[in-house]
C-alpha positions in Angstrom: 0.0 0.0 0.0 2.9 2.4 0.7 3.9 2.5 -3.0 0.4 3.6 -3.9 0.2 6.1 -1.1 3.6 7.6 -2.2 2.3 7.9 -5.7 -0.9 9.6 -4.7 0.6 11.7 -1.8 4.1 12.8 -2.8 6.6 13.1 0.0 4.9 10.5 2.2 7.7 8.3 3.8 7.6 4.5 3.5 7.7 4.2 7.3 4.5 2.9 8.9 1.9 5.6 9.8 -1.5 5.3 11.3 -4.6 5.4 9.2 -5.6 8.8 10.7 -2.2 10.3 9.6 -3.0 9.0 6.1 -6.4 10.7 6.3 -4.8 14.0 7.4 -2.3 13.9 4.5 -5.0 12.9 2.0 -7.1 15.9 3.2 -4.0 18.2 2.8 -3.4 16.9 -0.7 -7.1 17.5 -1.6 -7.6 13.8 -2.6 -11.2 13.1 -1.5 -11.2 9.6 -2.9 -8.2 8.7 -0.7 -9.8 10.4 2.3 -12.8 8.0 2.1 -10.6 5.0 1.7 -8.4 5.9 4.6 -11.4 6.8 6.8 -12.7 3.2 6.2 -9.2 1.9 7.0 -9.2 4.0 10.2 -12.5 2.5 11.3 -11.2 -1.1 10.7 -8.0 -0.3 12.5 -9.8 1.1 15.5 -12.2 -1.9 15.6 -9.3 -4.3 15.5 -7.5 -2.5 18.4 -10.8 -2.5 20.4 -11.3 -6.2 19.8 -7.7 -6.9 21.0 -8.2 -4.8 24.1 -11.5 -6.6 24.8 -9.8 -10.0 24.5 -6.9 -9.0 26.7 -9.4 -7.6 29.3 -11.4 -10.8 29.3 -8.3 -12.9 29.8 -7.2 -10.8 32.8 -10.7 -10.8 34.3 -11.2 -14.6 33.9 -7.9 -15.2 35.7 -9.4 -13.5 38.8 -12.9 -14.9 38.6 -13.3 -17.8 41.0 -16.1 -20.3 41.4 -19.2 -18.5 42.5 -20.4 -19.5 46.0 -23.9 -21.0 46.1 -25.8 -18.9 48.6 -29.4 -19.5 47.4 -31.2 -22.6 48.6 -34.3 -24.4 47.4 -36.0 -26.7 49.8 -39.5 -28.1 49.4 -41.3 -31.5 49.6 -41.9 -33.1 46.2 -45.3 -33.6 44.9 -47.1 -36.9 45.0 -45.1 -38.1 47.9 -41.7 -38.2 46.2 -38.3 -37.4 47.7 -37.7 -33.9 49.0 -36.1 -31.4 46.7 -33.1 -29.6 48.3 -30.2 -27.9 46.6 -28.2 -24.7 46.6 -27.3 -22.6 43.6 -25.7 -19.3 42.7 -28.3 -16.6 42.0 -27.8 -13.8 39.5 -27.1 -11.4 42.3 -24.4 -13.8 43.7 -22.7 -13.9 40.3 -23.0 -10.1 39.8 -21.6 -9.4 43.3 -18.5 -11.5 42.5 -17.8 -10.5 38.9 -18.8 -6.9 38.7 -15.8 -5.4 40.5 -13.4 -7.6 38.5 -15.0 -6.7 35.2 -15.0 -3.0 36.1 -11.3 -3.2 37.0 -10.5 -4.1 33.4 -12.9 -1.8 31.7 -15.6 -4.4 31.1 -19.4 -4.1 31.7 -22.5 -5.9 30.7 -26.2 -5.3 30.2 -29.2 -7.4 29.2 -31.6 -6.7 26.3 -35.0 -8.4 26.5 -37.4 -9.3 23.7 -40.8 -10.8 24.4 -42.6 -12.7 21.6 -45.9 -14.1 22.8 -44.9 -16.4 25.6 -41.3 -16.7 24.5 -38.7 -14.5 26.2 -35.3 -13.8 24.6 -32.5 -12.3 26.8 -29.3 -11.0 25.2 -26.3 -10.4 27.4 -24.1 -7.6 25.9 -20.6 -7.8 27.2 -18.7 -4.6 26.3 -15.2 -3.0 26.8 -14.6 0.7 27.4 -12.7 0.9 24.1 -15.9 0.1 22.2 -15.8 -3.6 21.3 -18.8 -5.7 22.5 -20.1 -9.3 22.0 -23.6 -10.7 22.5 -24.9 -13.9 23.9 -28.6 -14.8 23.6 -30.8 -17.5 25.0 -34.6 -17.8 24.8 -37.2 -19.8 26.7 -40.9 -20.0 27.3 -42.4 -18.2 30.3 -42.0 -20.3 33.4 -45.6 -21.1 34.2 -44.8 -23.9 36.8 -46.2 -23.6 40.3 -48.8 -20.9 41.0 -47.0 -18.0 39.3 -49.1 -15.3 37.7 -48.3 -14.0 34.2 -45.8 -11.3 35.5 -44.1 -13.7 37.8 -43.7 -16.3 35.1 -41.9 -13.7 32.9 -39.8 -12.6 35.8 -38.7 -16.1 36.6 -37.6 -16.8 33.1 -35.9 -13.4 32.8 -33.8 -14.0 35.9 -32.9 -17.5 34.7 -31.8 -16.3 31.3 -29.9 -13.3 32.7 -27.9 -15.7 34.8 -27.1 -18.2 32.1 -26.3 -15.6 29.4 -23.9 -13.9 31.7 -22.2 -17.2 32.6 -21.9 -18.2 28.9 -20.6 -14.7 27.9 -17.9 -15.0 30.6 -17.2 -18.6 29.8 -17.9 -19.8 33.3 -17.7 -23.6 33.5 -21.0 -25.4 33.6 -19.5 -27.9 36.0 -19.5 -25.2 38.7 -23.3 -25.0 38.5 -25.4 -27.8 40.1 -28.7 -26.1 40.0 -31.6 -28.3 40.9 -29.7 -31.6 41.0 -32.0 -34.4 42.2 -30.0 -37.1 40.6 -27.7 -39.3 42.6 -24.3 -37.8 43.2 -22.7 -40.3 40.8 -25.2 -39.5 38.0 -24.4 -36.2 36.2 -27.2 -34.0 35.0 -27.4 -32.3 31.6 -25.2 -29.3 30.9 -26.1 -25.7 30.0 -26.1 -26.2 26.3 -28.4 -29.2 26.6 -30.7 -27.2 28.8 -30.8 -24.5 26.2 -31.5 -27.0 23.4 -34.4 -28.5 25.3 -35.8 -25.0 26.0 -35.6 -24.2 22.3 -37.3 -27.5 21.4 -40.1 -26.9 23.8 -40.8 -23.6 22.2 -40.5 -24.9 18.6 -42.9 -27.8 19.0 -45.3 -25.8 21.3 -45.0 -28.3 24.1 -46.0 -27.5 27.7 -42.9 -27.1 29.8 -44.8 -28.1 33.0 -46.2 -31.2 31.3 -42.8 -32.1 29.9 -41.2 -31.8 33.3 -43.9 -34.0 34.8 -43.3 -36.7 32.2 -39.5 -36.5 32.9 -40.2 -36.7 36.7 -38.1 -33.6 37.4 -38.9 -30.2 38.9 -36.5 -28.3 36.6 -34.7 -29.1 33.3 -31.4 -28.8 35.0 -32.3 -31.9 37.1 -32.6 -34.1 34.1 -30.0 -36.9 34.2 -27.6 -36.8 31.3 -28.4 -40.4 30.5 -32.0 -39.4 29.7 -31.2 -36.4 27.5 -31.5 -38.3 24.2 -34.9 -39.7 25.2 -36.1 -36.3 26.2 -35.1 -34.9 22.8 -36.8 -37.8 21.0 -40.1 -37.2 22.9 -40.1 -33.5 21.8 -39.1 -34.4 18.2 -42.1 -36.7 18.0 -44.4 -33.8 18.8 -42.9 -31.9 15.9 -44.1 -34.7 13.6 
């Protein structure tokens, strides 16, 4: 590119210059065509620097983020005389309390953007760096109508759930650190976050009742589903599509 620049802008040295310097020299030379080209180059150059700064900040932040303590507890007797449900999990506020100071330290922040389509809620976590680069992580699920929730509570329950998981996915927090709702025996692992998201999507696509599906699977929450039963659960939902 230097040879072309020297031809168009006499006196420009071959040594490396920034795109903005090229813009200034093109303006001085009165070459509007080159001004436009160098402005586009400047935008790409700034975007690349911002992305590198974002990646570096994420790496530094993740080095300091430790496993989130599970402070929230669910404890209630199971329906129909089954075994009692009892487990601890990290709530959205617990995650935020731990990661917010670390993210701020490295110029990172996040926010959530909701989109409601009938009874399906999509939550997008936007993780951004002060230099301008940002990345988005989205998940969607049907309103949580389990229990005796009213319409607003069912939306709020799903929103909180999706906020928590989109933030964890955006930061790359290991799913193994989350044992939400595990009713399976300690030696029987439950499905991971990606599988939970897949089932949520399938439930929405085929128009199946989440409450009914959970009842058939004999679990209170999707996260409780044993990994060994995941394929069978997918098969059941795919049959409804047919």
